[in-house]
C-alpha positions as CSV (number, residue, x, y, z in Angstrom):
1,M,173.5,100.2,132.5
2,N,173.3,101.7,129.0
3,I,175.7,99.2,127.7
4,M,173.6,96.4,129.1
5,T,170.5,97.9,127.6
6,E,172.1,98.2,124.2
7,K,173.4,94.7,124.4
8,T,170.0,93.4,125.4
9,L,168.4,95.4,122.5
10,E,171.0,94.0,120.1
11,Q,170.3,90.4,121.2
12,A,166.5,91.0,120.9
13,V,166.9,92.4,117.3
14,S,169.3,89.6,116.4
15,S,166.9,86.9,117.7
16,Q,164.0,88.6,115.9
17,M,166.0,88.6,112.6
18,S,166.9,85.0,113.1
19,A,163.3,84.1,113.7
20,Q,162.3,85.9,110.5
21,S,165.1,84.2,108.6
22,N,163.8,80.9,109.6
23,E,160.7,81.8,107.6
24,I,162.0,80.9,104.2
25,I,159.9,81.9,101.2
26,K,159.4,78.7,99.3
27,M,157.1,80.0,96.6
28,R,156.2,83.5,95.6
29,G,153.4,84.9,93.4
30,D,154.1,88.4,92.0
31,N,151.2,90.2,90.3
32,V,149.7,86.9,89.2
33,T,146.7,87.3,86.8
34,V,144.7,84.6,85.1
35,H,142.3,84.9,82.2
36,Y,140.0,82.2,80.9
37,G,139.4,83.5,77.4
38,E,137.9,87.0,77.9
39,K,137.0,86.5,81.6
40,Q,139.6,87.6,84.1
41,A,139.7,85.2,87.2
42,L,142.6,86.7,89.1
43,F,143.8,90.2,89.5
44,D,147.5,91.1,90.5
45,V,147.8,88.6,93.3
46,N,151.0,88.9,95.4
47,L,151.4,86.1,97.9
48,D,154.4,84.4,99.7
49,I,154.2,80.7,100.6
50,R,156.5,80.0,103.6
51,Q,158.5,76.8,103.9
52,N,157.3,74.1,106.3
53,Q,154.1,76.0,107.0
54,V,150.5,75.4,106.0
55,T,149.0,78.3,104.1
56,A,145.2,78.2,103.8
57,L,143.4,79.9,100.9
58,I,139.9,80.9,101.9
59,G,137.0,82.9,100.4
60,P,133.6,82.4,98.8
61,S,133.0,80.1,95.9
62,G,134.3,81.4,92.6
63,C,136.7,83.9,94.3
64,G,139.9,82.6,92.6
65,K,141.5,80.5,95.4
66,S,141.5,77.2,93.4
67,T,142.6,79.1,90.3
68,F,145.6,80.5,92.2
69,L,146.4,77.0,93.6
70,R,146.4,75.5,90.1
71,C,148.9,78.2,89.0
72,L,151.5,76.9,91.5
73,N,152.1,73.7,89.6
74,R,150.9,74.9,86.2
75,M,147.7,72.8,86.2
76,N,146.1,75.7,84.4
77,D,148.3,74.7,81.4
78,T,145.8,71.9,80.8
79,I,143.0,74.4,80.1
80,D,143.3,75.8,76.5
81,S,141.7,79.2,77.3
82,A,143.8,79.8,80.4
83,K,146.4,82.5,80.3
84,V,148.6,83.2,83.3
85,G,150.4,86.5,83.8
86,G,152.8,87.9,86.4
87,K,155.5,85.7,87.9
88,I,155.5,82.6,90.2
89,T,158.8,81.3,91.6
90,L,159.8,78.2,93.4
91,D,163.1,78.7,95.3
92,S,163.4,82.0,93.4
93,E,163.2,80.2,90.0
94,D,160.4,81.2,87.6
95,I,158.2,78.1,87.1
96,Y,156.7,79.6,83.9
97,D,160.2,79.9,82.3
98,P,160.1,78.0,79.0
99,K,163.1,76.0,80.1
100,I,161.2,74.5,83.0
101,D,160.2,70.8,82.7
102,V,156.6,70.7,83.7
103,V,156.7,67.0,84.6
104,E,159.6,67.7,86.9
105,L,157.8,70.7,88.4
106,R,154.8,68.7,89.2
107,A,157.0,66.1,91.0
108,R,158.4,69.0,93.1
109,V,154.9,70.5,93.6
110,G,152.5,67.7,94.2
111,M,148.7,67.9,94.3
112,V,145.8,66.2,96.1
113,F,142.4,66.9,94.7
114,Q,139.0,67.5,96.2
115,K,137.6,64.0,95.4
116,P,139.9,61.1,96.1
117,N,141.1,59.8,92.7
118,P,143.1,56.6,93.2
119,F,144.2,54.9,89.9
120,P,142.3,51.7,89.0
121,K,145.4,49.8,90.1
122,S,146.5,48.0,93.3
123,I,147.3,50.0,96.4
124,Y,151.0,49.2,95.9
125,E,150.9,50.3,92.2
126,N,149.1,53.6,93.1
127,V,152.1,54.6,95.2
128,A,154.8,53.1,93.0
129,Y,153.5,54.8,89.8
130,G,155.2,58.1,90.2
131,P,158.6,56.8,91.5
132,R,158.6,54.4,88.5
133,I,158.0,57.1,86.0
134,H,160.7,59.4,87.5
135,G,163.2,56.5,87.9
136,L,163.4,57.0,91.7
137,A,163.8,53.3,92.6
138,K,166.7,51.1,91.3
139,N,165.0,47.8,92.0
140,K,162.1,46.0,93.6
141,A,163.5,46.3,97.2
142,D,164.0,50.0,96.6
143,M,160.4,50.4,95.4
144,D,159.1,48.4,98.4
145,R,160.9,50.8,100.7
146,V,159.5,53.9,98.9
147,V,155.9,52.4,99.0
148,E,156.1,51.5,102.7
149,S,157.7,54.8,103.7
150,S,155.1,56.8,101.7
151,L,152.1,54.9,103.2
152,Q,153.6,55.3,106.6
153,K,154.0,59.1,106.2
154,A,150.4,59.2,105.0
155,A,149.3,57.4,108.2
156,I,147.7,54.5,106.3
157,W,150.3,51.8,106.3
158,N,148.9,49.8,109.2
159,E,145.5,49.8,107.6
160,V,146.7,48.5,104.2
161,K,150.0,46.6,104.7
162,D,148.3,43.2,104.4
163,R,146.3,44.2,101.3
164,L,148.8,46.0,99.0
165,N,147.7,44.0,96.0
166,E,144.0,44.9,96.4
167,P,142.6,47.7,94.3
168,G,142.9,51.3,95.8
169,T,139.4,51.9,94.7
170,G,138.2,49.4,97.3
171,L,139.2,51.6,100.2
172,S,136.9,53.9,102.1
173,G,136.8,57.6,101.1
174,G,139.1,58.7,103.8
175,Q,141.5,55.9,103.2
176,Q,141.5,56.7,99.4
177,Q,142.4,60.3,100.2
178,R,145.3,59.3,102.4
179,L,146.4,56.9,99.6
180,C,146.3,59.8,97.2
181,I,148.5,61.8,99.7
182,A,150.9,58.8,99.9
183,R,151.0,58.8,96.1
184,A,151.9,62.5,96.1
185,I,154.6,62.0,98.8
186,A,156.2,59.1,96.9
187,V,158.0,61.3,94.4
188,S,159.5,63.4,97.3
189,P,157.8,66.7,96.5
190,E,158.8,69.9,98.3
191,V,155.4,71.5,98.2
192,I,152.0,69.7,98.4
193,L,148.9,71.5,97.1
194,M,145.5,70.4,98.5
195,D,142.3,71.5,96.8
196,E,139.5,71.0,99.5
197,P,140.9,67.6,100.4
198,C,138.3,66.9,103.0
199,S,135.1,68.1,101.4
200,A,134.0,64.6,100.3
201,L,134.9,63.0,103.7
202,D,133.0,62.3,106.9
203,P,134.1,64.1,110.1
204,I,136.2,61.1,111.4
205,A,138.1,60.8,108.1
206,T,138.5,64.6,108.0
207,A,140.1,64.6,111.5
208,K,142.6,62.0,110.3
209,V,143.6,64.0,107.2
210,E,143.9,67.2,109.3
211,E,146.1,65.4,111.8
212,L,148.2,64.2,108.9
213,I,148.5,67.7,107.4
214,D,149.9,68.9,110.7
215,E,152.5,66.1,110.7
216,L,153.4,66.5,107.0
217,R,154.4,70.2,107.4
218,Q,157.5,69.1,109.3
219,N,158.9,68.0,105.9
220,Y,156.8,69.7,103.3
221,T,155.4,73.1,102.5
222,I,151.6,72.9,102.2
223,V,149.0,75.1,100.5
224,I,145.4,74.1,101.1
225,V,142.1,75.5,99.7
226,T,139.3,75.0,102.1
227,H,135.7,76.2,102.4
228,S,135.7,75.3,106.1
229,M,136.8,78.2,108.4
230,Q,137.2,75.8,111.3
231,Q,139.6,73.7,109.2
232,A,141.6,76.7,108.1
233,A,141.9,77.8,111.8
234,R,142.9,74.3,112.9
235,V,145.5,73.3,110.3
236,S,147.2,76.5,109.0
237,Q,149.8,78.9,110.2
238,R,149.0,81.5,107.4
239,T,145.7,82.4,105.8
240,A,145.0,84.3,102.6
241,M,141.5,85.6,101.9
242,F,140.3,85.9,98.3
243,H,137.3,87.7,97.0
244,L,136.1,88.2,93.4
245,G,139.6,87.4,92.0
246,Y,141.5,89.7,94.4
247,L,143.7,88.8,97.3
248,V,142.0,90.8,100.1
249,E,144.6,90.2,102.8
250,E,147.1,87.6,104.1
251,G,148.6,87.0,107.5
252,A,149.1,84.8,110.5
253,T,146.1,82.6,110.9
254,D,145.3,83.5,114.5
255,K,145.4,87.2,113.6
256,M,143.2,86.7,110.5
257,F,140.6,85.0,112.5
258,T,140.6,87.3,115.5
259,N,141.5,90.7,114.2
260,P,141.5,90.9,110.4
261,D,142.4,94.2,108.7
262,D,139.7,94.1,106.1
263,K,136.0,94.1,106.8
264,R,135.3,91.6,103.9
265,T,137.5,89.0,105.8
266,Q,135.6,89.7,109.0
267,D,132.2,89.4,107.2
268,Y,133.3,86.1,105.5
269,I,134.7,84.5,108.6
270,T,131.6,85.4,110.7
271,G,129.3,84.0,108.0
272,R,127.8,87.3,106.8
273,F,128.5,86.3,103.2
274,G,130.0,83.4,101.3
């Protein structure tokens, strides 16, 4: 009986370790700080981003969630006064190492912005732009395949396949945002950052983008900043709560929304502040 119990225990521990090992840490922030000139915007943030999961960053306006998101593909480099401290790794490699090619990093860690921002080009050229710059297509047939595949993955191919030469700016807001997602996917990123991707969209377009996010996480690691608690609860597996530049807590989304450890998380989720 004891032997059986020990065996069963051993199997349980082994299966638990295997479940944990399936949760690969794709990106990691260690003691991340950000200053804009004299003002400190982030204080010693430690956060793991798990592979093939959606991590939602929540918190009141000005709490540092978008600042942290922009650290993950060095978008803060474009702000002269910004100074990032600590360490951020992608597959254990320091992305702020001077040897890192920032253009290549941003191909691996793509970004979708709050307001849909298609280029003033055709739908086809919007998607083909990145692969062309990075030399990802050998010829026109290759590029056609990349464009079609990206638009299909972004769940917009059927709506635009007969109008690929029309301007991307002529699409509806929701379609433009899915075109921007297709544009991000076209360079085969490993991580997709989304900064409030639905805040400019109506409820029907928002539902389509949320459905798409759920499908995309099969192949990509996603980090989303959202001001909508309902959206965070619907689309993410992990949630991180920011407040006044600090990471308050992080954990499985269902636990964060039902039984958070910190009162500030509870108060924010229930609408007492924010």
